[in-house]
N, C-alpha and C positions, 0 to 999 in steps of 0.2 A: 683071638685077634680077628677083628671084623674086616671084611673085604670091601673095597671100593665098588659101589654099584652105580654105574653111569645113569641108569634109568631113574634111580631114586634121587640122584643129585639134580637131574633136569627137572624132576617134579617139584623138589624143594625150591629150586631157583624160580621156576614158573610161578609157584604159589607166592613166593616172596614178592616177585614183580607185580603180581595181581593185587596182593594186599597193599603194597606201596602205591600202586596206581589208583586203586580205589580210595586209599587214604588221601591222595592228592587231588584226584579228579573230582571226587564227591564234594569236598569243601569248595574247590575252585568253581565248580559249576553251580552248586547250590547256594553258596554264600558270596561269590564274587560279584563284581559290578556288572550291570547290563550295558549293552551297547547303547549309546545316546540316540535319541530320536533324530531322524533326518528332517531338517527344516527346509521348506520352500516358501520364499516370499511371494505373497499374492497381493493383488490390488483390489480393494473393495469397490463395489458399484458406486459410480458417481452420484452425488446428491442431486436430485432433480428438483429444480425450483418451480413452484407454481405461483410465485408472488407476482405482483404487478410490475411490469417493466417500465422504465422511464418513458414518459410521453414527451416528445420533442416536436417542434414545428416541422412540417414537411417543406416549407419554403425557407429561403435564406440558408444559414449554416449555424449549427449548434452542437454542443457536446457537454457532457457532465463527467467529472472524475471524482473518485473518492478522495477526501481530504484528510489524510492522516488516520489515526486510530479512533474508534469510538471512545467517548469519555463518559464518566458518570455525569448524569444530568445536573447534579448539584454544582459541578465544576464548570458548567458550560454557560458562563455569564454572557459571552459573546461568541460569534463564530470565528474569531481570529484563532489560529492554531499555531503553536510553536513547532518548528521543525526539530526533530530529534534524530538519534542514530538509526532509528528504524524506518525513517521516511525515505522511500526510494527516490532515486534521481528522477527529475521530471520527465526525461525522455523515456523512462521505463514505465511510466504510469499509463496503464491501459484504460481508455475511457469506459465508463459504465455503459454509455450509449452515445450514438452520434445521429444527428438529424440533418435533413436538408442535403445540400450539395457538399461534396468533398473539396471543391475548388476554393481557393483563397479569395475572400471578398473584402472590400473596403471596411475598415474597422472603427472609423471615427475616433473618439477620444480614448478608446482602449489603447491607442498608441501612446498616450501620456503615461499609462501604467508601465509600459515598456520603458519609456524615458526614465521614469523613477527608478526602476530596477537597474538599468544600465548606468545611470549616474551614481547610484549607491554602490554599485560594484566598483566604480572607479574612485569614488569619494565617499567611503563609508562613514557613517555617523557613529561615533563611539562614546560620546558624552551626552547623548539625548537631544542635542540641538545642532551640532555640527558647527563648522566655521561661519564667520560673518562674511556676507557677500555684499560688496559695494556696487550698486547699479550704475551703469554707464549711460552716456547719451544714446547709444544703440539700444539699450533696454527701454529707455523712455520713448524712443522713436517706434520701437516695436509695439509698445502699448498704444500709441496714437494710431498706428496703421491698423491694428486689429479693431480698435474702437470705431474707426472710420468705415471698416468693412462690416460693422455690426456683428463681429465675432466675439465670443466670450473673452473678456479681458478684465484685469484688475489694475487700478491706477498705481503707477510707480513714478518716481522722479529721479532725475540724475543726482547721484551722490547719496541717495537713500540707502540704508543698510537693512538687509534681511538675513536671518540665519538660513542655513541650508534646510533645516526642518520647516521653517516658515515658507520658503519657496516651494517645497514639496507639498505642503498643505494647500497653498494657493492653486497649485497645478492639479492636484488630485481631487480635493474637495470642491474648489471653485471652478475647475476645468479651465483655468486661465491659460490661454494660448501664448500670451506674451511671457508668462512665467516659464512655460515649457521651453521656449526659445532661449530665454535668459539662462536657464539651468544648463541647456546644451552648450551655449557659448562659454559659460563659466567653467564647466567641467572639461570641455574638449577643444575650446578655441573658436569653433564655428559650428553651425548646424550641419554642414556637410561632413565635417570631421566626426560629429556625433553619429550621423547616419552610418558612417563606416564602422565606428566602434559598436553600434547596435547590431550591425550585420555580423560582426565577429561574435558578439555575445549570443545572438540567436543560434548561430552555428554551434557554439560551445555547449549550448543547452539542448541540442537536438531538435530545435524548432525550425525545421527546414521548410515548412509550409508558410512561413511568415516573412514578410519583407517590409522594412520601413525606409522611407525616403525623407521623412520630416519628423519633428519632435511632437507635433500636435495631432496628427491624424486627419487634418483638413485636406491633405493631398490624397486623391483617390488611389494613388499607387502604393500607399501604405496599406497592406492587405494581410489577412491571416485566415487560416482554416479554422473551422470550429474546434477541431481537436487541439491544435496548437494554442488557441486562445483560452480554452478551458484549462490547459496546463499552465498558461501564464497566470490565470486566476489563482491556481494553487500556489504558484511561486509567490505571488503578491500576498496571499493570505498567510503564508508562512514566513514572510520577511518581517523581522521585528519592527522596523521603522514604518514600513507601509501599513502593516496591520494595526500598529498603535495609532497612526493618524486616522485610519478609517474607524477604529473603535472609539476614539475620543475626539470627535469633530468639534466639540464645544471649545476645546483649548485653542483652536485655530480661528475661531470666529471673533473673539474679543479684540477690538481695536484695529482690525485689518479689513473689515468689510467683506469677509468671505462668506458667501452663501453655500451651504452644503448641497451640492447637486447630485451626489451619489446615492442618496437614500432611496430605497425602493422596497415596498411591501415589508417593512420592518416588523409589523405586527404579525406577519405570517412566518417569521423566522428567517427572513432574507436579509443579507447585508450586501448592499451595492458597493462594488469596487469602482465601477465606471458606468455612467448612465448618460448616453449622448446621442446626437443626431447630426447627420449631414445629408445633403441631397443625394450624394453618391452611395452612402452606406445605409441610409435608413436609420431606424432606431437600433442601437447596439447596447447590450447590457453585459457587464462582467460582474459576477456575483459569487457569494457563498450562501449556503442555506443549511439549516439543521432540522433534524427530525428526532423527537424524543421517542424512544422505544424502551419501555420498562424503566430500568434504572440507568440507562445509557442514552447518550446523544450521538446520533450519526450525523457527520458533517460532510457535505460535498460542495464542490466548486463547479462553475460552469460558465458558458458564454452563449449568448444568443445574438446573432447579427443579421441585419437585413430585414427587420420587421417593418411593415408599411406604415403602421400608426400605433398610437398608444393603446387603444382598445384591444388590438390584436396582441400586442406584447403582454398586456395584463391578463388576457385570456389564456395565452400560451403558458405563462408562468404559473397561473392558477392550476392548469392541467398538470404541469410538471410537479408541482407541490402535492397535488392530490395523489398522483401516482407514487410519490415518495412516501406519503403517509400510509398508503396501502402496501407498498413493496418492502419497506425497511422492517426487518425483524431479526430475531435471534436465530442465526443459521449455524448448522453444525460444521465444525472443522474436523473433529475426530468424533464420529458418531458412535454412540453406545452400541456395543456388540459387533462393530465392524471388524472383519477379519483381515489381518495384515500378514499372517504366516500360517502355514499348515504343517502338520507333523505326521510322520509315518514311522512305525517301529518295526524291528525285525520279526516280531511276533504278531503283527497284524493290527495293533491298536492305532487309532488315528485321533487327531484333535486339531483344533485351531487356536491361534493366539488372537484374542479379541480385545477391543478397547474396553478397559475397566471403568475409567472415569471420563465421561464425554467432555469435549471442549467445544465451546461455541463462540461466535463473534457476531456482534450486531453488524448487519450489512444489507446490501440491496442486491437481490438475486443470489444464486448459489455462489458460495465462496470457493474459488479455485485454489487448490493447494499444490505445492510442489511435490516432487517425489518423496516418498516416505523413507526415513532412516530408521530401520528396525534393528534393535539390539536385543539378543536373547542369550541367556546363559545356557550352556549345554546341560541337558537333563535326560533321564531315561523314563522316569515315572513321575507323576504329579497328580494332585487333586484338582477337581473342578473348582475354578475361582482362584487358584493359586497364581500369584504374580510371578511371571517368568522372564519379564523383560520390559522394554519401553519402545514406543514409537514416537517419532518427532517429524513434524511437517512444517514447511514454510508457508505462511499465508500470503495472500495477494498483496499485502502492504509491506512485505519484507521482514516481518517479525516471525518468530517460531513458537510453536506450542507443542507440548508433549503430553503423553498419558501412559500409565502403566498398561501392560498387556497381560491378560489372564487366560488360563486354559478354559475352553468352553466345555470340556468334558474330562473325566478322570482317565488317566493312562495308568493301568494297573501292572503289577509284576506278573509275568506270564506263568509263574508257578514252577514247581520242581520238575514236572514232566518235560516241559519245553526246555528247561535248562539242561537236563541230563541228555536229551536227544539232540541238542544243538550246541555241541561243545565249541565249534569254530567261533561263532560270534562272542560267546561268553569268555573263552580263553583270550580272544583278541582284545576284548574290553579290559580284561585283567592286565594284559601286557601293556596296553595303552595307558592304563591308570598308573603304572609304575615307571613309565618312561619319562 
């Protein structure tokens, strides 16, 4: 009969625990998951533009703004641009450049473009032509008054009928002062009531630097800043009725005696929205222009007010267009190889998440993007070039672009030695993987 030996029992128990421990610890550390790499979001260096900046006059007031998204050149039959869900509100549009004074200056017939937008806001055209307007004795008298003052006017007669579209054509293309007043009276009851409505409309659109006191712009107290007037050019160019009138002037000329007074440097890709003069305002131009770059067309809108003479305006516009030809190019939004995250591991491996597929946009100067939205799946090891997530940024025009993120170097398994000597992180990763 054998006797109980405490020492032998302790030895067997210890050996069993060791064997079991090795049996569990070894597979757990050698075969278990590794702790995930720690991610830190980083901001890549800003793109430095060396392109030609917009050249604007030092005198008067002027500004240019980007007009919507660049389009394929084959689709750019005209510079009229349709507004879409990605077009930012006009008050959010930052000018590409501003020239001259920041003070509000008299704007001449640019005021008629505002009249068109305010009237269309109150009396929208939904069928292509709008309602029929019967002209009154006041409309006929307005024509006589402007004719006697040698101001731009088009003949009308009491009882004559015009559609809203025809009235707008006469005002915008022919710069008819009497048609501007007639539209204001028809839509709001009086020119004074129109001025009040226009004030509200300007405030609602964030155009605090512009003031109108009449429908024609003949009054020197109807004034606007270069920045506001460039934004108004963008609004006009994206309004379906106004842009259609500007793009198809021939439809307004037949039978109404309307001369198109908006045309300006059309052979150079410019579309005039308003081209006018008063003694107080000087020469004033509201326009859009386009520049072809590769397979895309870049479109911008602008205003130049307070020019002393036609030669100066022609020279200043030629300089602006030359700077556009030199400055518009394919610019990076998400540059190839740009790092948007860095990774560190418990065993000392490091890597970065870099843009795998570059994204560009035709633009003028460096494209400012919003904060990056980085999404990465948790990982511990990975090969160089392996896709591990995505980055998305908002562009200056309100749209978004994204690209896959790739590892710029391989993160390797640390090996058996590190696993066996660092049980804490390995066991922690195993527990986390099962929770």
